[in-house]
C-alpha positions as CSV (number, residue, x, y, z in Angstrom):
1,X,-5.6,-24.6,-16.0
2,X,-4.5,-22.8,-12.8
3,X,-1.0,-21.6,-12.9
4,X,1.3,-19.5,-10.6
5,X,4.4,-18.0,-12.0
6,X,7.0,-16.4,-9.8
7,X,9.6,-14.0,-11.1
8,X,12.1,-11.4,-10.0
9,X,14.6,-13.4,-8.1
10,X,18.4,-13.2,-8.6
11,X,21.7,-12.7,-7.0
12,X,22.0,-9.7,-4.7
13,X,24.5,-8.4,-2.1
14,X,23.7,-8.4,1.6
15,X,21.7,-5.2,2.3
16,X,20.3,-5.1,-1.2
17,X,16.8,-5.3,-2.5
18,X,14.6,-7.3,-4.8
19,X,11.0,-7.2,-5.8
20,X,9.3,-10.6,-6.5
21,X,6.1,-11.0,-8.5
22,X,3.6,-13.8,-8.7
23,X,1.3,-13.9,-11.7
24,X,-1.8,-16.1,-11.4
25,X,-3.9,-17.4,-14.3
26,X,-7.0,-19.6,-14.3
27,X,-8.0,-18.3,-10.8
28,X,-8.9,-14.9,-9.5
29,X,-6.7,-14.1,-6.5
30,X,-9.1,-11.5,-5.2
31,X,-11.0,-14.5,-3.8
32,X,-8.1,-15.7,-1.7
33,X,-5.8,-14.9,1.1
34,X,-2.4,-14.9,-0.6
35,X,1.0,-15.6,0.8
36,X,4.7,-15.9,0.0
37,X,6.6,-18.9,1.1
38,X,10.3,-19.8,0.8
39,X,12.4,-22.9,1.0
40,X,16.1,-22.7,1.9
41,X,18.5,-25.5,1.0
42,X,17.9,-28.5,3.3
43,X,15.0,-26.9,5.0
44,X,11.2,-27.1,4.9
45,X,9.1,-24.5,3.2
46,X,8.1,-21.7,5.5
47,X,5.5,-19.0,5.4
48,X,7.1,-15.6,4.9
49,X,4.2,-13.1,4.4
50,X,0.4,-13.1,4.1
51,X,-2.0,-10.6,2.7
52,X,-5.7,-10.9,3.4
53,X,-8.5,-9.9,1.1
54,X,-9.0,-6.6,2.8
55,X,-5.3,-5.8,2.7
56,X,-4.2,-6.7,6.1
57,X,-0.7,-8.2,6.2
58,X,1.2,-10.6,8.4
59,X,4.9,-11.4,8.4
60,X,7.3,-13.9,9.8
61,X,9.4,-12.4,12.6
62,X,12.5,-13.0,10.5
63,X,11.4,-10.6,7.8
64,X,9.2,-8.1,9.6
65,X,10.3,-4.6,8.9
66,X,12.2,-5.6,5.8
67,X,9.6,-7.3,3.5
68,X,6.3,-5.9,2.2
69,X,3.7,-8.0,0.6
70,X,1.1,-6.4,-1.7
71,X,-1.6,-7.4,-4.2
72,X,-3.1,-6.1,-7.4
73,X,-6.4,-7.9,-7.9
74,X,-6.9,-6.2,-11.2
75,X,-3.7,-7.6,-12.6
76,X,-4.1,-10.8,-10.6
77,X,-0.7,-10.5,-9.1
78,X,0.9,-10.5,-5.7
79,X,4.3,-9.0,-5.0
80,X,7.0,-9.1,-2.3
81,X,9.3,-6.2,-1.9
82,X,12.4,-7.4,-0.1
83,X,14.8,-4.8,1.5
84,X,17.9,-5.1,3.6
85,X,18.4,-8.7,2.4
86,X,20.5,-11.1,4.5
87,X,22.3,-14.3,3.5
88,X,19.7,-16.2,5.5
89,X,17.0,-15.0,3.1
90,X,18.6,-17.2,0.4
91,X,15.9,-19.5,-0.7
92,X,13.5,-20.4,-3.5
93,X,10.4,-18.2,-3.1
94,X,6.9,-19.3,-3.9
95,X,3.5,-17.8,-3.9
96,X,0.2,-19.6,-3.1
97,X,-2.9,-19.2,-1.1
98,X,-2.6,-19.3,2.7
99,X,-4.2,-22.6,2.5
100,X,-1.7,-23.8,-0.1
101,X,-4.7,-24.9,-2.2
102,X,-3.2,-24.1,-5.6
103,X,-0.6,-26.0,-7.6
104,X,2.8,-24.8,-6.7
105,X,4.8,-22.9,-9.3
106,X,8.4,-23.4,-10.0
107,X,9.4,-20.6,-7.6
108,X,12.1,-18.0,-8.1
109,X,15.6,-18.3,-6.7
110,X,16.9,-15.5,-4.4
111,X,20.5,-15.7,-3.5
112,X,22.0,-13.2,-1.0
113,X,25.7,-13.4,-1.0
114,X,28.8,-11.3,-1.0
């Protein structure tokens, strides 16, 4: 049974920070390009950040310079450090492979509001 479990979301003030974690089971993420996605209310899911197997990263322009994706293959986790959060970052955040080949988890809600 392959499972992705996201955690770490919450309510935060603009300018604040959160660190999201994604724990995978039933699959070794070391074999995959991993990514974080988000879906804001009324919008389609979008790609936020990508980390390749060798550690190279890519970011959406909207989060570049503020978010950092990382992976720990030994722990089978991928993380997203989010700094300088803005209200437009409000969304449910999900992890998956870049190819979206795994079953989606429930995501973790991030709400940025004053």
